[in-house]
NUFI-731305 format. One record per residue (C-alpha): residue number from 1; residue in one letter; x, y negated, z. Coordinates in Angstrom, 3 decimals, always signed. Each point is the difference from the previous one (the first is absolute). Layout:
k: NUM&r: A&px: X&py: Y&pz: Z
...
END
This chain:
k: 1&r: M&px: +105.122&py: -178.876&pz: +49.179
k: 2&r: P&px: -2.469&py: -2.518&pz: -1.454
k: 3&r: V&px: +0.502&py: -2.818&pz: +2.544
k: 4&r: T&px: +3.356&py: -0.744&pz: +1.648
k: 5&r: L&px: +1.207&py: -2.952&pz: +2.052
k: 6&r: D&px: +3.764&py: -0.542&pz: +0.226
k: 7&r: R&px: +1.079&py: -2.448&pz: +2.715
k: 8&r: V&px: -2.949&py: -2.264&pz: -0.711
k: 9&r: E&px: -0.146&py: -3.261&pz: +1.904
k: 10&r: V&px: -2.118&py: -3.140&pz: -0.199
k: 11&r: V&px: +1.397&py: -3.282&pz: +1.311
k: 12&r: L&px: -1.935&py: -3.252&pz: +0.307
k: 13&r: G&px: +2.235&py: -2.990&pz: +0.668
k: 14&r: A&px: +2.416&py: +1.115&pz: +2.689
k: 15&r: R&px: -2.328&py: +2.689&pz: +1.361
k: 16&r: R&px: +0.061&py: +3.650&pz: -1.031
k: 17&r: I&px: -3.578&py: +1.268&pz: +0.185
k: 18&r: L&px: +0.632&py: +3.483&pz: -1.374
k: 19&r: G&px: +2.888&py: +2.419&pz: -0.167
k: 20&r: P&px: +2.415&py: +1.097&pz: -1.007
k: 21&r: L&px: -2.146&py: +3.072&pz: -0.518
k: 22&r: S&px: +0.489&py: +3.181&pz: -2.035
k: 23&r: L&px: -2.593&py: +2.729&pz: -0.507
k: 24&r: S&px: -1.811&py: +2.070&pz: -2.615
k: 25&r: L&px: -3.738&py: +0.491&pz: -0.455
k: 26&r: L&px: -0.845&py: +3.452&pz: -1.312
k: 27&r: P&px: -2.964&py: +1.256&pz: -2.013
k: 28&r: G&px: -2.496&py: +2.147&pz: +1.857
k: 29&r: S&px: +0.402&py: -1.999&pz: +3.201
k: 30&r: L&px: -1.955&py: -2.776&pz: +1.711
k: 31&r: T&px: +2.409&py: -2.347&pz: +1.769
k: 32&r: V&px: -1.473&py: -2.372&pz: +2.593
k: 33&r: V&px: +1.828&py: -3.107&pz: +1.212
k: 34&r: V&px: -0.708&py: -1.284&pz: +3.524
k: 35&r: G&px: +1.538&py: -2.698&pz: +2.160
k: 36&r: P&px: -0.774&py: -3.203&pz: +1.912
k: 37&r: N&px: -1.094&py: -3.229&pz: -1.643
k: 38&r: G&px: +2.900&py: -1.574&pz: -1.847
k: 39&r: A&px: +1.926&py: +3.277&pz: -0.227
k: 40&r: G&px: +0.345&py: -0.275&pz: -3.776
k: 41&r: K&px: -2.695&py: +2.465&pz: -1.075
k: 42&r: S&px: -1.603&py: -2.151&pz: -2.692
k: 43&r: T&px: +3.413&py: -1.221&pz: -1.133
k: 44&r: L&px: +1.001&py: +3.626&pz: -0.509
k: 45&r: V&px: -3.154&py: +0.614&pz: -2.041
k: 46&r: R&px: +0.677&py: -3.034&pz: -2.193
k: 47&r: A&px: +3.582&py: +1.079&pz: -0.566
k: 48&r: I&px: -1.019&py: +3.521&pz: -0.988
k: 49&r: S&px: -2.770&py: -1.228&pz: -2.303
k: 50&r: G&px: +2.235&py: -2.578&pz: -1.681
k: 51&r: E&px: -2.123&py: -2.936&pz: +1.151
k: 52&r: R&px: +2.911&py: -1.449&pz: +1.997
k: 53&r: P&px: +3.458&py: +0.796&pz: -1.413
k: 54&r: A&px: +2.475&py: +1.212&pz: +2.579
k: 55&r: T&px: +2.745&py: -2.454&pz: +0.958
k: 56&r: G&px: +2.458&py: +2.886&pz: +0.107
k: 57&r: G&px: +0.031&py: +3.648&pz: -0.961
k: 58&r: S&px: -2.330&py: +1.602&pz: -2.505
k: 59&r: V&px: -3.425&py: +1.624&pz: -0.315
k: 60&r: R&px: -0.320&py: +2.648&pz: -2.694
k: 61&r: H&px: -3.029&py: +1.789&pz: -1.382
k: 62&r: D&px: +1.095&py: +3.270&pz: -1.567
k: 63&r: G&px: +3.488&py: -1.415&pz: -0.465
k: 64&r: A&px: -1.078&py: -3.311&pz: -1.561
k: 65&r: D&px: +0.753&py: -3.241&pz: +1.852
k: 66&r: V&px: -3.273&py: -1.714&pz: +0.925
k: 67&r: A&px: +1.600&py: -3.447&pz: -0.270
k: 68&r: A&px: +0.734&py: +0.587&pz: -3.698
k: 69&r: M&px: -3.245&py: +1.757&pz: -0.857
k: 70&r: P&px: -2.604&py: -1.765&pz: -2.210
k: 71&r: A&px: -3.213&py: -0.765&pz: +1.878
k: 72&r: A&px: -2.099&py: +2.075&pz: -2.392
k: 73&r: R&px: +2.120&py: +3.094&pz: +0.571
k: 74&r: L&px: +0.023&py: -0.522&pz: +3.759
k: 75&r: A&px: -3.799&py: -0.321&pz: +0.009
k: 76&r: G&px: -0.216&py: +3.420&pz: -1.586
k: 77&r: L&px: +2.211&py: +1.594&pz: +2.646
k: 78&r: R&px: -1.463&py: -1.401&pz: +3.183
k: 79&r: A&px: -3.088&py: -1.693&pz: +1.408
k: 80&r: V&px: -0.232&py: -2.132&pz: +3.142
k: 81&r: L&px: -2.901&py: -0.759&pz: +2.310
k: 82&r: P&px: +1.006&py: -3.212&pz: +1.838
k: 83&r: Q&px: -1.150&py: -1.010&pz: +3.470
k: 84&r: A&px: -2.479&py: -2.483&pz: -1.466
k: 85&r: S&px: -1.236&py: -0.998&pz: -3.451
k: 86&r: T&px: -1.680&py: -3.305&pz: -0.839
k: 87&r: V&px: -2.479&py: -0.276&pz: -2.873
k: 88&r: A&px: -1.250&py: -3.524&pz: -0.685
k: 89&r: F&px: -2.606&py: +0.811&pz: -2.660
k: 90&r: P&px: -3.271&py: +1.960&pz: +0.229
k: 91&r: F&px: +1.198&py: +3.108&pz: -1.808
k: 92&r: T&px: -1.999&py: +3.167&pz: +0.328
k: 93&r: V&px: +1.447&py: +3.020&pz: +1.742
k: 94&r: Y&px: +0.219&py: +1.783&pz: -3.358
k: 95&r: E&px: +2.020&py: -2.878&pz: -1.478
k: 96&r: I&px: +2.426&py: -0.020&pz: +2.932
k: 97&r: V&px: +0.593&py: +3.749&pz: -0.112
k: 98&r: S&px: +0.371&py: +0.058&pz: -3.792
k: 99&r: L&px: +2.909&py: -2.454&pz: +0.297
k: 100&r: G&px: +2.024&py: +2.993&pz: +1.141
k: 101&r: L&px: -0.369&py: +1.526&pz: -3.462
k: 102&r: R&px: +1.669&py: -2.857&pz: -1.885
k: 103&r: M&px: +3.342&py: +1.814&pz: -0.268
k: 104&r: R&px: -1.467&py: +3.421&pz: -0.783
k: 105&r: A&px: -0.071&py: +0.192&pz: -3.781
k: 106&r: G&px: -2.015&py: +2.516&pz: -1.987
k: 107&r: L&px: -3.160&py: +0.050&pz: +2.093
k: 108&r: S&px: -3.259&py: -0.194&pz: -1.926
k: 109&r: P&px: -2.824&py: -2.212&pz: +1.314
k: 110&r: A&px: -1.697&py: +3.133&pz: +1.315
k: 111&r: G&px: +3.257&py: +1.128&pz: +1.586
k: 112&r: R&px: +0.375&py: -3.366&pz: +1.712
k: 113&r: R&px: -3.509&py: +0.235&pz: +1.413
k: 114&r: R&px: +0.691&py: +3.503&pz: +1.297
k: 115&r: A&px: +3.277&py: -1.113&pz: +1.601
k: 116&r: V&px: -1.686&py: -2.909&pz: +1.801
k: 117&r: A&px: -2.891&py: +2.188&pz: +1.128
k: 118&r: A&px: +2.383&py: +2.650&pz: +1.338
k: 119&r: A&px: +2.051&py: -2.596&pz: +1.901
k: 120&r: L&px: -3.118&py: -1.542&pz: +1.566
k: 121&r: A&px: -1.256&py: +3.443&pz: +0.998
k: 122&r: A&px: +3.367&py: +0.742&pz: +1.640
k: 123&r: V&px: -0.398&py: -3.033&pz: +2.274
k: 124&r: D&px: -3.710&py: +0.620&pz: +0.724
k: 125&r: L&px: -1.297&py: -2.893&pz: -2.125
k: 126&r: E&px: -1.741&py: +1.904&pz: -2.801
k: 127&r: D&px: -2.929&py: -2.409&pz: -0.375
k: 128&r: F&px: +1.928&py: -3.257&pz: +0.447
k: 129&r: G&px: +1.108&py: -0.632&pz: -3.599
k: 130&r: A&px: -2.484&py: -2.808&pz: -0.660
k: 131&r: R&px: +0.458&py: -1.679&pz: +3.392
k: 132&r: L&px: +1.846&py: -3.316&pz: +0.196
k: 133&r: Y&px: +3.376&py: +0.419&pz: +1.685
k: 134&r: P&px: -0.157&py: -3.194&pz: +2.171
k: 135&r: E&px: -3.285&py: +1.186&pz: +1.527
k: 136&r: L&px: +1.533&py: +3.174&pz: +1.439
k: 137&r: S&px: +1.271&py: +0.476&pz: +3.527
k: 138&r: G&px: +3.744&py: -0.067&pz: +0.637
k: 139&r: G&px: +0.151&py: +3.779&pz: +0.285
k: 140&r: E&px: -1.951&py: +0.480&pz: -3.219
k: 141&r: Q&px: +2.290&py: -2.420&pz: -1.816
k: 142&r: Q&px: +3.027&py: +1.928&pz: +1.203
k: 143&r: R&px: -1.463&py: +3.225&pz: -1.353
k: 144&r: V&px: -0.730&py: -1.671&pz: -3.342
k: 145&r: Q&px: +3.642&py: -1.040&pz: -0.186
k: 146&r: L&px: +1.040&py: +3.568&pz: +0.770
k: 147&r: A&px: -2.217&py: +1.210&pz: -2.847
k: 148&r: R&px: +1.786&py: -2.488&pz: -2.291
k: 149&r: V&px: +3.364&py: +1.363&pz: +1.138
k: 150&r: L&px: -1.147&py: +3.572&pz: -0.623
k: 151&r: C&px: -1.012&py: -0.962&pz: -3.537
k: 152&r: Q&px: +3.414&py: -1.520&pz: -0.576
k: 153&r: V&px: +2.049&py: +2.930&pz: +1.285
k: 154&r: G&px: -2.127&py: +2.735&pz: -1.562
k: 155&r: D&px: +1.299&py: +3.544&pz: +0.473
k: 156&r: A&px: +2.648&py: +0.594&pz: +2.651
k: 157&r: V&px: +2.385&py: +1.351&pz: -2.633
k: 158&r: G&px: +0.320&py: -1.517&pz: -3.455
k: 159&r: E&px: +2.133&py: +0.658&pz: -3.040
k: 160&r: A&px: +2.935&py: -1.762&pz: +1.667
k: 161&r: G&px: -0.365&py: +1.996&pz: +3.207
k: 162&r: P&px: -1.466&py: -0.690&pz: +3.478
k: 163&r: K&px: -1.616&py: -3.396&pz: +0.553
k: 164&r: L&px: +0.111&py: -2.152&pz: +3.132
k: 165&r: L&px: -3.047&py: -1.130&pz: +1.981
k: 166&r: I&px: +0.663&py: -2.725&pz: +2.605
k: 167&r: L&px: -2.622&py: -1.004&pz: +2.577
k: 168&r: D&px: +0.832&py: -2.951&pz: +2.265
k: 169&r: E&px: -2.229&py: +0.108&pz: +3.087
k: 170&r: P&px: -2.881&py: +1.597&pz: -1.936
k: 171&r: T&px: -2.131&py: +0.778&pz: +3.078
k: 172&r: A&px: +0.076&py: -3.408&pz: +1.718
k: 173&r: S&px: -3.582&py: -1.033&pz: -0.860
k: 174&r: L&px: -1.607&py: +3.432&pz: -0.243
k: 175&r: D&px: -2.231&py: +2.004&pz: +2.320
k: 176&r: V&px: +1.246&py: +3.317&pz: +1.331
k: 177&r: R&px: -1.591&py: +2.155&pz: -2.687
k: 178&r: H&px: +1.436&py: -2.040&pz: -2.846
k: 179&r: Q&px: +3.403&py: -0.186&pz: +1.669
k: 180&r: L&px: +0.102&py: +3.781&pz: -0.158
k: 181&r: D&px: -1.259&py: -0.020&pz: -3.598
k: 182&r: V&px: +2.685&py: -2.425&pz: -1.163
k: 183&r: L&px: +2.822&py: +1.943&pz: +1.597
k: 184&r: S&px: -1.416&py: +3.225&pz: -1.403
k: 185&r: I&px: +0.262&py: -1.586&pz: -3.459
k: 186&r: A&px: +3.662&py: -0.808&pz: +0.635
k: 187&r: K&px: +0.600&py: +3.535&pz: +1.310
k: 188&r: D&px: -1.704&py: +1.548&pz: -3.025
k: 189&r: F&px: +2.108&py: -2.164&pz: -2.328
k: 190&r: A&px: +3.161&py: +1.306&pz: +1.638
k: 191&r: E&px: -1.173&py: +3.603&pz: -0.032
k: 192&r: A&px: -0.712&py: -0.362&pz: -3.736
k: 193&r: G&px: +3.705&py: -0.723&pz: -0.510
k: 194&r: G&px: +0.157&py: -3.766&pz: +0.390
k: 195&r: V&px: +1.962&py: -2.182&pz: +2.405
k: 196&r: A&px: -2.172&py: -1.724&pz: +2.619
k: 197&r: L&px: +1.058&py: -2.738&pz: +2.415
k: 198&r: A&px: -2.277&py: -1.694&pz: +2.539
k: 199&r: V&px: +0.539&py: -2.678&pz: +2.640
k: 200&r: L&px: -2.175&py: +0.558&pz: +3.081
k: 201&r: H&px: -0.462&py: -1.578&pz: +3.407
k: 202&r: D&px: -2.065&py: +2.875&pz: +1.417
k: 203&r: L&px: +2.574&py: +2.435&pz: +1.359
k: 204&r: N&px: -2.490&py: +2.843&pz: +0.273
k: 205&r: L&px: -1.050&py: -0.317&pz: -3.617
k: 206&r: A&px: +3.683&py: -0.055&pz: -0.910
k: 207&r: A&px: +0.661&py: +3.126&pz: +2.054
k: 208&r: G&px: -3.089&py: +1.730&pz: -1.381
k: 209&r: F&px: +0.661&py: -0.519&pz: -3.699
k: 210&r: A&px: +3.714&py: -0.607&pz: -0.533
k: 211&r: D&px: +2.423&py: +2.627&pz: -1.187
k: 212&r: R&px: +2.755&py: -2.425&pz: +0.962
k: 213&r: M&px: +0.067&py: -3.070&pz: +2.243
k: 214&r: L&px: +2.337&py: -2.939&pz: -0.389
k: 215&r: V&px: +0.276&py: -2.259&pz: +3.056
k: 216&r: L&px: +1.256&py: -3.503&pz: -0.724
k: 217&r: D&px: +1.317&py: -2.348&pz: +2.672
k: 218&r: R&px: +1.338&py: -3.472&pz: -0.864
k: 219&r: G&px: +0.624&py: +1.040&pz: -3.579
k: 220&r: R&px: +1.940&py: +3.142&pz: +0.871
k: 221&r: L&px: -1.001&py: +3.645&pz: -0.149
k: 222&r: A&px: -0.469&py: +1.170&pz: +3.594
k: 223&r: A&px: -1.293&py: +3.478&pz: -0.904
k: 224&r: D&px: -0.639&py: +2.133&pz: -3.063
k: 225&r: D&px: -1.478&py: +3.401&pz: +0.785
k: 226&r: A&px: -3.090&py: +2.198&pz: +0.151
k: 227&r: P&px: -2.840&py: -1.575&pz: +2.037
k: 228&r: D&px: +0.147&py: +2.446&pz: +2.920
k: 229&r: R&px: +3.718&py: -0.579&pz: +0.459
k: 230&r: V&px: -0.401&py: -3.787&pz: -0.234
k: 231&r: L&px: -2.765&py: +0.051&pz: +2.639
k: 232&r: S&px: +1.974&py: +2.185&pz: +2.403
k: 233&r: S&px: +3.296&py: -1.883&pz: -0.411
k: 234&r: G&px: -0.993&py: -3.068&pz: +2.036
k: 235&r: V&px: +0.953&py: -2.349&pz: -2.839
k: 236&r: L&px: -3.501&py: -1.494&pz: -0.206
k: 237&r: T&px: +0.161&py: -1.040&pz: +3.664
k: 238&r: Q&px: +3.354&py: -1.667&pz: -0.653
k: 239&r: V&px: -1.085&py: -1.765&pz: -3.191
k: 240&r: F&px: -3.433&py: -1.205&pz: +1.155
k: 241&r: G&px: +1.012&py: -0.663&pz: +3.613
k: 242&r: V&px: -3.006&py: +1.924&pz: +1.339
k: 243&r: A&px: +0.132&py: +3.290&pz: +1.883
k: 244&r: M&px: -1.798&py: +2.716&pz: -1.958
k: 245&r: T&px: -1.219&py: +3.497&pz: +0.804
k: 246&r: V&px: -0.059&py: +2.752&pz: -2.618
k: 247&r: L&px: -3.112&py: +2.193&pz: +0.148
k: 248&r: S&px: -0.600&py: +3.431&pz: -1.546
k: 249&r: P&px: -3.789&py: +0.514&pz: +0.095
k: 250&r: Q&px: -1.103&py: +3.605&pz: -0.314
k: 251&r: G&px: -0.819&py: +0.893&pz: -3.591
k: 252&r: W&px: +1.651&py: -3.086&pz: -1.474
k: 253&r: P&px: +2.582&py: +0.787&pz: -2.696
k: 254&r: R&px: +2.112&py: -3.000&pz: +0.950
k: 255&r: P&px: +0.765&py: -1.948&pz: +3.184
k: 256&r: A&px: -1.509&py: -3.357&pz: +0.905
k: 257&r: I&px: +1.487&py: -2.934&pz: +1.866
k: 258&r: L&px: -1.509&py: -2.271&pz: +2.641
k: 259&r: P&px: +1.496&py: -3.296&pz: +1.199
k: 260&r: D&px: +0.257&py: -0.583&pz: +3.734
k: 261&r: L&px: -3.097&py: -2.111&pz: +0.633
k: 262&r: S&px: +1.109&py: -0.762&pz: +3.540
k: 263&r: A&px: +2.599&py: -2.331&pz: -1.513
k: 264&r: C&px: -2.755&py: -2.229&pz: -1.398
k: 265&r: R&px: -0.782&py: -3.151&pz: +1.919
k: 266&r: S&px: -3.263&py: -1.863&pz: +0.061
k: 267&r: A&px: +0.105&py: -3.533&pz: -1.299
k: 268&r: P&px: -0.150&py: -2.635&pz: +2.779
k: 269&r: R&px: -3.389&py: -1.567&pz: +0.519
k: 270&r: G&px: -0.363&py: -3.703&pz: -0.477
END
C-alpha cells in the first residue's frame, strides 16, 4: 500500500482540526474528499503531502515515514496542486510549467520541451507557452499550475512504484468542460496505476468520477465508501445540514444528487 495514514491527527493550540484518522490510499483508484467548509479537507491534504506534519500518528508513502523523508525524495513521489498559487513575477507559461521538471534528472533539453508541450496539451493550453502568466484568467492560471504538477509527477508509476497525485479543489475556477477534463486527467492517472486524491465541493462531480468517497465532518471521517453507497446512505444530508435527493437519470452510469432548493431563503430586502 503506497500511502497509509495511522491515527493521524492535527492539533492547533487546544483545538483538534483533524483526526484521529486511519486509512490507506490504493493505486488504481481515484479517491475524492468532500465535506463542509472547515471540515479538515485541506488539512488532510497537507498532512498526506507532508506540507504540514501531523501532530500525532504517521503518514507513510510505500512504508517510508513522510515526516522523515528528504524533500527531494518526496517531490519525486508525489505532486500537489494547491487551491491557489501566487506568482509575483511576469514569467511565461512555459517557464512556470518547466519548474515542475526541476527534480526530474536525466531529461535532455529536447525532452524537457516535449514534456512541457505534452503537459500543456493535456490541459488544453497548447499555444500558451509564450504567454505571460499574470495576464491569464484565473481558470487558465489554474490549468497552467496543473500542467506544472503533471510535469513534476511524470508517469503514474516510477521505478519506486506508484506515485501520488493530489488535487486540492482543482475545479473551483474552471468552466464545466475543463472541470471534466481535469478530473479525467486524475482518473487516467489512477487507471495507469497511480494513486489519485482530489478535494471537491461539487458533489455530482465527486459522484461521477470517484472510485471512493471520503466524507469529512469536523475533522472526523463520517463516511468512506463507493459513491453510490455514500449518496444513498443519507450521510451527506447529515453532514451538510441540507436535505438531498438522489437521482438516477436514465442512461447515466452513476447517480446524481440534488439539494432541496425549497430550504433556501431569499435574502431580506433593504
